C-alpha positions as CSV (number, residue, x, y, z in Angstrom):
1,M,17.0,64.2,102.2
2,P,20.6,63.5,103.3
3,T,21.4,64.0,107.0
4,R,24.0,66.5,108.2
5,A,26.6,63.8,108.7
6,Q,26.2,62.6,105.1
7,T,26.6,66.1,103.6
8,K,29.8,66.9,105.4
9,R,32.9,66.9,103.2
10,K,35.2,64.0,103.8
11,S,38.9,64.7,103.4
12,K,41.6,62.1,103.4
13,P,43.3,62.0,106.8
14,I,46.9,63.3,107.0
15,P,49.2,60.5,108.0
16,K,50.5,61.1,111.6
17,T,54.1,60.3,110.8
18,T,57.0,61.4,112.9
19,G,60.7,61.3,112.3
20,K,62.6,62.3,109.3
21,G,60.3,63.6,106.5
22,G,57.2,63.2,108.7
23,N,54.3,65.6,109.2
24,Y,54.5,65.8,113.0
25,R,57.4,66.5,115.2
26,S,58.3,64.0,117.9
27,T,57.8,65.0,121.5
28,E,61.6,65.3,121.9
29,S,61.9,67.8,119.1
30,G,59.1,70.0,120.4
31,A,55.8,68.4,119.2
32,G,53.5,70.1,116.7
33,M,53.5,70.0,112.9
34,T,56.5,70.3,110.6
35,A,56.5,72.7,107.7
36,K,55.9,69.7,105.4
37,G,52.9,68.7,107.5
38,V,51.4,72.2,107.3
39,R,51.8,72.2,103.5
40,A,50.1,68.7,103.3
41,H,47.2,70.0,105.4
42,R,46.8,73.1,103.3
43,A,46.8,71.1,100.1
44,A,44.1,68.7,101.6
45,N,42.1,71.6,102.9
46,P,41.9,74.5,100.5
47,G,41.4,77.9,102.2
48,S,43.1,76.7,105.4
49,K,45.1,79.3,107.2
50,L,47.3,76.9,109.3
51,K,50.8,78.1,109.9
52,T,53.9,76.7,111.6
53,A,54.8,77.7,115.2
54,V,56.3,81.1,116.0
55,T,59.7,80.0,117.4
56,G,62.0,82.9,116.7
57,K,62.5,86.3,118.2
58,V,59.6,88.7,117.5
59,K,59.0,92.4,117.7
60,K,56.6,93.5,120.4
61,G,53.1,94.0,119.0
62,S,53.9,92.3,115.7
63,Q,51.5,89.9,114.0
64,A,53.8,87.0,115.1
65,A,53.9,88.2,118.7
66,K,50.1,88.3,118.7
67,R,49.9,84.7,117.3
68,R,52.3,83.6,120.0
69,K,50.3,85.3,122.7
70,S,47.1,83.8,121.4
71,Y,48.5,80.3,121.2
72,C,50.0,80.5,124.7
73,A,46.7,81.6,126.2
74,R,44.9,78.8,124.3
75,S,47.4,76.1,125.2
76,L,47.4,77.1,128.8
77,G,43.7,76.3,128.9
78,Q,44.4,72.9,127.4
79,L,47.2,72.3,129.9
80,K,44.9,73.2,132.8
81,R,42.2,70.8,131.6
82,S,44.6,67.8,131.1
83,S,45.3,65.1,133.6
84,A,47.6,65.7,136.5
85,E,50.0,63.3,135.0
86,T,50.2,65.3,131.8
87,R,50.3,68.6,133.5
88,N,53.3,67.6,135.7
89,D,55.2,65.7,133.0
90,P,57.8,68.0,131.4
91,N,58.0,65.7,128.4
92,S,54.2,65.7,127.6
93,R,53.3,66.9,124.1
94,I,51.5,70.0,125.3
95,R,54.4,71.0,127.5
96,Q,56.9,70.4,124.7
97,A,54.8,72.4,122.2
98,R,54.5,75.3,124.7
99,R,58.3,75.3,125.2
100,R,58.8,75.3,121.4
101,W,56.5,78.4,121.1
102,K,58.4,80.0,124.0
103,C,55.3,80.2,126.3
């Protein structure tokens, strides 16, 4: 009988490329995934509901506003649990991503 680790589906890792045409944004451009990266992830993981960041202006109570509020709450927890160096560095990936989401 196969073990649990053997029965797990293995997917190809998505290349962590930054820069022009990459799947991930550089820290300077706000961190997080690009639209191309999200498409690549969804192609590799059918049924995935991954979406890009909510960066524009949103109506209060809209679905996008709820996604933003949820991400901001989640990422605040990540920020609190990170090292003091990361928490205090305005250019850390988590801080840049939160800035891009307008948290």
